[in-house]
C-alpha positions in Angstrom: 50.4 -22.4 119.1 47.8 -25.1 118.5 45.4 -25.2 121.4 45.4 -28.5 123.2 42.3 -30.6 123.0 40.9 -33.9 124.4 38.4 -36.0 122.4 36.9 -39.1 123.8 37.1 -41.7 121.1 35.7 -44.8 122.8 35.3 -46.3 126.2 38.1 -45.0 128.2 40.0 -43.9 125.2 40.9 -40.2 124.9 42.8 -38.6 122.0 45.1 -35.6 122.9 45.9 -33.1 120.2 47.6 -29.8 119.8 50.4 -28.3 121.9 51.2 -29.5 125.4 53.2 -26.5 126.8 53.3 -24.2 129.7 50.2 -22.1 129.9 48.1 -24.6 127.8 48.1 -27.7 130.0 46.3 -26.1 132.9 43.1 -25.9 130.8 43.6 -29.4 129.6 44.1 -30.7 133.1 40.7 -29.0 134.1 39.0 -30.4 131.0 40.3 -33.9 131.8 38.7 -34.1 135.3 35.6 -35.7 134.0 37.5 -38.8 132.8 38.7 -39.7 136.4 35.5 -41.1 137.7 36.8 -44.5 138.6 34.6 -46.2 136.1 36.9 -47.5 133.4 40.7 -48.0 132.5 42.0 -44.9 130.6 44.1 -44.8 127.5 45.4 -41.5 126.4 46.5 -41.5 122.7 49.1 -38.7 122.1 49.5 -39.2 118.4 47.9 -35.8 117.7 50.3 -33.8 119.9 52.2 -31.5 117.6 54.6 -29.8 120.1 55.3 -30.4 123.8 57.8 -29.4 126.6 58.3 -30.3 130.2 54.8 -29.1 131.0 53.3 -31.8 128.8 55.3 -34.4 130.8 53.9 -32.8 134.1 50.4 -33.2 132.8 50.9 -36.9 132.2 52.3 -37.3 135.7 49.3 -35.4 137.1 47.0 -37.7 135.1 48.8 -40.7 136.7 48.1 -39.3 140.2 44.4 -38.6 139.4 44.0 -42.2 138.1 45.6 -43.6 141.2 43.3 -41.5 143.4 40.2 -42.7 141.4 41.4 -46.4 141.3 41.7 -46.5 137.6 44.5 -47.8 135.4 46.0 -45.5 132.9 48.3 -45.8 130.0 49.8 -43.6 127.3 50.0 -44.5 123.6 51.8 -42.9 120.6 53.9 -40.5 122.7 55.7 -38.1 120.4 59.5 -38.4 120.1 60.1 -34.9 121.7 58.2 -36.0 124.8 59.8 -39.5 124.9 63.2 -37.7 124.9 62.2 -35.7 128.0 60.8 -38.8 129.6 64.0 -40.7 129.1 66.2 -37.8 130.0 64.3 -37.4 133.3 64.4 -41.0 134.1 60.6 -41.4 134.1 60.5 -44.1 131.5 60.5 -46.7 134.3 57.3 -45.4 135.9 55.2 -44.0 133.1 52.8 -46.6 131.8 53.6 -46.3 128.1 52.2 -48.8 125.5 
């Protein structure tokens, strides 16, 4: 499996790459804590995600909670089809901030 990575690409813009799966997202959540400082809107670009499962969706929801707690806006771009299918199937397409 491709290890998941976060790369800051600009002011509030974070590229997510690799595999978002059970066992891998915990480290990614820990690594993302520094972005939730309340300083800027956040945009997570998921175009580099190669594989995902429901744990990847749980990570996005956790990021939404952290953004709310820190008073930041958050959005997700270029969500992979595999994840979008899970989002739609679970009915979360109405609450996830997808650009």
